[in-house]
C-alpha positions in Angstrom: -32.9 45.0 48.3 -31.8 46.0 51.9 -28.4 45.3 52.7 -28.9 45.6 56.4 -29.4 42.0 57.4 -27.6 38.9 56.3 -29.6 35.5 56.3 -27.1 32.6 57.6 -27.8 29.5 54.8 -26.7 25.6 55.4 -24.1 24.8 53.0 -24.4 21.1 53.5 -28.6 20.6 53.4 -30.2 18.4 50.6 -29.6 16.0 48.2 -27.4 18.0 45.8 -25.6 19.9 48.6 -23.3 21.9 48.5 -23.4 22.7 44.5 -26.9 23.0 44.4 -26.8 25.7 47.6 -24.0 27.7 45.9 -25.7 28.3 42.3 -28.6 28.9 43.8 -26.8 31.9 46.2 -25.5 33.0 42.4 -28.6 33.3 41.2 -30.1 35.4 44.2 -27.2 37.3 43.9 -28.0 38.5 40.5 -31.5 39.5 41.7 -30.5 40.8 45.1 -26.6 42.2 44.7 -27.7 43.9 48.0 -28.2 40.6 49.7 -25.6 39.3 52.1 -25.1 35.6 53.2 -23.4 34.0 55.9 -22.8 30.5 54.5 -22.2 27.7 56.6 -20.6 24.1 55.6 -17.5 22.5 55.3 -14.7 24.9 53.8 -12.9 22.7 52.0 -15.6 21.4 49.6 -17.8 25.0 49.4 -14.6 27.2 49.0 -13.9 25.9 45.5 -17.5 26.4 44.5 -17.6 30.1 45.3 -14.6 30.5 43.4 -16.3 29.5 40.3 -19.3 31.4 40.9 -18.0 35.0 41.2 -21.4 36.3 42.1 -22.2 34.2 45.2 -19.0 34.7 46.3 -19.0 38.1 46.2 -22.0 38.4 48.8 -21.2 35.3 51.0 -18.9 34.9 54.0 -17.9 31.5 54.6 -18.1 29.8 58.0 -16.6 26.6 58.4 -18.2 23.6 60.0 -16.8 20.3 59.5 -20.2 18.1 60.1 -23.7 17.2 58.4 -26.6 16.3 60.2 -28.0 13.6 57.5 -31.5 13.0 56.3 -31.9 10.0 58.3 -30.3 11.3 61.5 -32.9 11.3 64.5 -33.9 14.8 65.5 -32.3 14.0 69.2 -29.0 12.9 67.5 -28.8 16.3 65.7 -29.4 18.3 69.2 -25.8 16.7 70.0 -24.1 17.6 66.9 -23.2 21.2 67.8 -20.2 21.4 64.7 -22.8 20.9 61.9 -23.5 23.2 59.2 -27.4 23.2 60.0 -26.8 24.1 63.9 -23.9 27.0 63.8 -26.2 28.5 61.0 -29.1 28.5 63.3 -26.8 29.5 66.1 -26.2 32.6 64.4 -29.7 33.4 64.3 -29.9 32.6 68.1 -26.9 35.1 68.6 -28.6 38.0 66.0 -25.7 38.0 63.4 -28.5 36.5 61.1 -32.0 37.6 60.8 -32.9 34.0 59.6 -31.6 30.9 58.2 -32.4 28.6 55.1 -31.7 24.8 54.7 -32.8 22.1 52.5 -31.4 19.6 55.1 -33.2 17.4 57.5 -36.8 18.8 58.5 -37.7 17.2 62.1 -33.8 18.1 62.8 -34.5 21.9 61.7 -37.6 21.9 63.6 -36.0 20.8 66.5 -33.6 22.8 66.5 -35.1 26.1 65.8 -37.7 25.5 68.5 -35.2 25.1 70.8 -32.0 27.1 69.6 -33.6 30.4 68.2 -37.2 29.6 70.4 -41.0 30.4 69.5 -42.2 34.1 69.9 -43.3 35.6 73.5 -46.9 34.4 73.0 -47.1 31.6 70.4 -47.7 28.4 72.0 -46.5 26.1 69.1 -44.8 27.5 65.7 -46.6 25.6 62.6 -45.0 24.8 59.2 -46.8 27.1 55.9 -46.0 26.5 52.7 -47.8 28.2 49.3 -49.8 25.8 46.8 -51.6 26.6 43.4 -55.2 27.0 43.3 -57.7 27.9 40.6 -58.4 31.4 41.8 -53.8 31.9 42.3 -51.6 31.0 45.4 -53.1 29.5 48.3 -51.3 29.5 52.2 -51.9 26.3 54.3 -51.0 25.7 57.1 -50.0 23.6 59.5 -48.2 21.1 57.6 -46.7 18.8 59.9 -45.2 20.6 63.1 -47.9 19.8 65.2 -49.4 16.8 64.9 -52.7 17.5 67.6 -53.8 21.3 68.0 -56.0 23.1 70.5 -58.0 25.8 70.0 -55.6 28.2 70.8 -53.3 26.6 68.2 -55.5 27.3 65.4 -56.6 31.0 66.3 -53.0 31.4 66.0 -52.2 29.7 63.2 -54.7 32.1 61.3 -52.9 34.8 62.2 -49.7 34.0 61.3 -50.9 32.4 58.3 -52.8 35.8 57.7 -49.2 37.5 58.2 -47.2 35.5 56.0 -50.0 36.1 52.8 -49.3 39.6 53.5 -45.8 39.6 53.6 -45.3 36.8 50.4 -48.5 36.9 48.5 -48.9 41.1 48.8 -51.9 40.9 49.9 -53.9 43.3 51.7 -56.4 41.3 53.3 -56.2 37.8 52.8 -59.5 35.5 53.5 -59.3 32.7 55.8 -60.6 29.4 55.8 -60.7 26.4 58.6 -60.4 23.2 56.9 -63.2 20.7 58.1 -65.0 17.9 56.4 -68.4 20.0 55.8 -68.7 23.9 55.5 -72.1 24.1 57.7 -71.5 25.5 61.4 -72.4 22.6 62.9 -69.7 20.3 61.1 -66.6 19.0 62.8 -65.1 18.9 66.3 -65.9 21.4 69.2 -62.0 22.7 68.8 -62.8 23.4 65.5 -66.2 25.6 66.0 -64.7 26.9 69.0 -61.7 28.7 67.0 -64.4 29.5 64.3 -66.1 32.0 66.8 -63.2 33.2 67.9 -62.1 34.4 65.0 -65.4 36.0 64.4 -64.9 38.0 67.2 -61.0 38.8 66.5 -60.0 41.5 63.9 -59.7 39.0 61.6 -63.5 38.3 61.6 -64.1 40.2 58.6 -61.6 38.3 56.4 -62.8 34.8 57.7 -64.5 32.9 55.3 -65.8 29.9 57.9 -65.3 26.2 57.3 -63.8 25.1 54.0 -63.2 21.6 52.7 -61.2 19.4 51.0 -61.9 20.0 47.5 -61.4 24.5 48.3 -57.6 23.8 48.7 -57.3 23.7 44.6 -60.7 25.9 44.3 -59.2 28.6 45.8 -62.1 30.3 47.9 -59.8 31.5 50.3 -56.3 33.1 50.9 -55.3 30.9 53.7 -56.0 27.3 54.9 -55.6 26.5 58.8 -55.6 23.1 59.7 -54.0 20.7 62.4 -50.7 19.4 61.2 -52.0 15.9 60.8 -54.4 16.9 58.3 -52.3 19.1 56.6 -49.6 16.7 56.2 -51.8 14.1 54.4 -53.3 16.8 52.4 -50.5 17.9 51.3 -49.0 13.9 50.4 -52.4 13.8 48.2 -52.0 16.8 46.1 -48.3 16.0 45.4 -49.2 12.6 44.4 -52.5 13.5 42.9 -49.8 16.3 40.5 -47.9 13.0 39.7 -50.6 11.1 39.3 -51.6 13.6 35.9 -48.3 13.8 34.8 -47.7 10.8 34.2 -51.3 9.9 32.7 -50.6 12.9 30.2 -47.1 12.0 29.2 -48.7 8.2 28.8 -51.9 10.0 26.9 -49.6 11.9 24.1 -46.7 9.1 23.4 -49.6 6.4 23.0 -49.7 7.3 19.2 -49.0 8.9 16.2 -51.9 10.9 16.1 -51.4 11.8 20.0 -47.8 13.0 19.3 -48.9 15.3 16.5 -51.7 16.4 19.3 -48.9 17.3 21.8 -47.3 19.5 19.4 -50.6 21.3 18.5 -51.2 21.9 22.4 -47.3 22.0 23.3 -47.6 25.9 24.4 -50.3 26.0 26.3 -48.9 22.6 28.7 -45.9 24.7 28.5 -48.1 27.5 30.5 -49.7 24.6 32.8 -45.8 23.1 33.3 -44.7 27.1 34.5 -48.0 27.5 36.9 -47.5 24.3 38.5 -43.8 24.2 38.5 -43.0 22.8 41.9 -40.0 25.4 42.4 -42.5 28.0 42.5 -43.8 26.6 45.5 -40.5 25.9 47.3 -39.3 27.2 50.5 -42.0 26.0 54.1 -41.4 28.4 56.2 -41.6 27.6 60.1 -44.0 30.5 61.7 -43.9 31.8 64.7 -40.2 31.8 65.9 -37.8 34.7 67.1 -36.0 34.6 64.0 -37.0 33.5 60.4 -36.6 30.1 59.5 -37.5 28.4 55.8 -37.4 24.7 54.5 -36.1 24.3 51.2 -37.5 20.5 49.6 -33.9 18.6 49.8 -34.5 17.4 46.6 -34.6 21.1 44.7 -32.3 22.6 42.2 -30.5 25.5 42.1 -33.4 27.7 40.7 -35.8 26.0 43.7 -33.2 26.9 46.3 -33.1 30.1 45.1 -36.9 31.1 45.6 -36.7 29.7 49.1 -33.7 32.2 49.9 -36.5 35.0 48.6 -39.4 34.1 50.6 -36.3 33.9 53.5 -35.6 37.9 52.5 -39.3 38.6 52.1 -40.0 37.9 55.5 -37.2 39.6 56.8 -37.3 43.2 54.6 -41.5 42.9 55.3 -40.4 42.3 58.9 -43.1 39.3 59.5 -42.6 39.1 62.8 -43.4 42.9 63.8 -47.2 41.4 62.3 -47.2 38.7 64.4 -46.3 40.4 67.5 -49.2 43.1 66.2 -51.4 40.5 65.7 -50.7 38.4 69.2 -51.8 41.8 71.2 -55.2 42.0 69.5 -56.2 38.3 69.9 -54.8 37.5 73.6 -58.0 38.6 75.3 -59.6 35.9 73.2 -57.5 32.7 73.3 -57.9 30.4 75.6 -54.1 29.1 77.7 -52.6 26.0 77.0 -54.4 23.2 78.7 -57.8 24.5 78.9 -61.1 22.7 78.3 -60.8 23.0 74.3 -57.2 21.2 74.2 -57.5 18.2 71.4 -56.9 17.1 67.9 -58.2 20.2 65.5 -59.7 17.7 63.2 -61.3 15.6 65.7 -59.0 12.5 65.8 -58.8 11.9 69.1 -56.6 13.8 72.1 -54.0 16.0 72.0 -50.3 14.6 71.9 -48.1 16.6 74.5 -45.4 16.4 72.3 -47.4 17.5 69.9 -44.5 17.1 66.8 -43.3 15.1 64.0 -41.2 15.3 61.3 -43.1 17.3 58.3 -42.2 15.9 55.1 -43.2 19.4 53.6 -39.3 20.0 51.8 -37.4 16.8 52.2 
């Protein structure tokens, strides 16, 4: 791991901050002793924790920030709180002191601050939120997950480009397959926005990788490595999947505790269930990434533990080491001639729910 860059870390974001954050960095420091972090937070609370975790202390520079952006704070209020740990960490990225930022804090505030302070890459209309999830064939990348409720054709094509580079960077795939989420796999299904986006992807350099339309059940089935959709549909799909996994877990616990025979059965299948638990462990998928910004921005789940936070940091480091934004810039140059300008006749909600919302933003609940 290269030591030629620094990541800014919001020490105060998350349900159990700053303890979980510091313990997570201690795990990262063991894996990557050459890593360097600008840890931003209340010095009175963070410094004693660093004294207890020597590995984390060795790779961190502590910067005092007295205020905290709480989970229920509105983005407009967060924008005014310049001394908050999240804001100071983001300012460090904008000032080129850090290559990226990791926070488990308020998602809406993080997205708003990142868009205004760090800004989008030239040529990107709107940033998107992406994350990894499990499927029958391995990990799958899905975006957008809530940053843009309404999307036009240009947004969907850019999301496909960013998802392609993300899958190459984080999953190590050489030619990830891409699907557009739709109400059916037939070419005539869905809104005009979706159909035009599909045609443009076929004509682009991503054409050989473009699988076509995929349906909701394909998210778990895994026919493609990347699934592209608008933020409204993506967020609903995400929450539905989370709820389904929780339900299955609850039902399994009920089944294996219902009787003496079922408890004996549990002991017999316990090794297989442990493998299933590890495969579906949400900590493996912690770290939603805001793609399309001039710096790397990773959002950790607010309720994660130290191992989960360490995974989010690992994702950020992968993005920097493998020069994710350089890949975006290269891809933008190749699709520029195909992509319509913002505000064209194709503007609308990618899922056909109605006209585009000019604000195009919402709070994401990928990582609370």
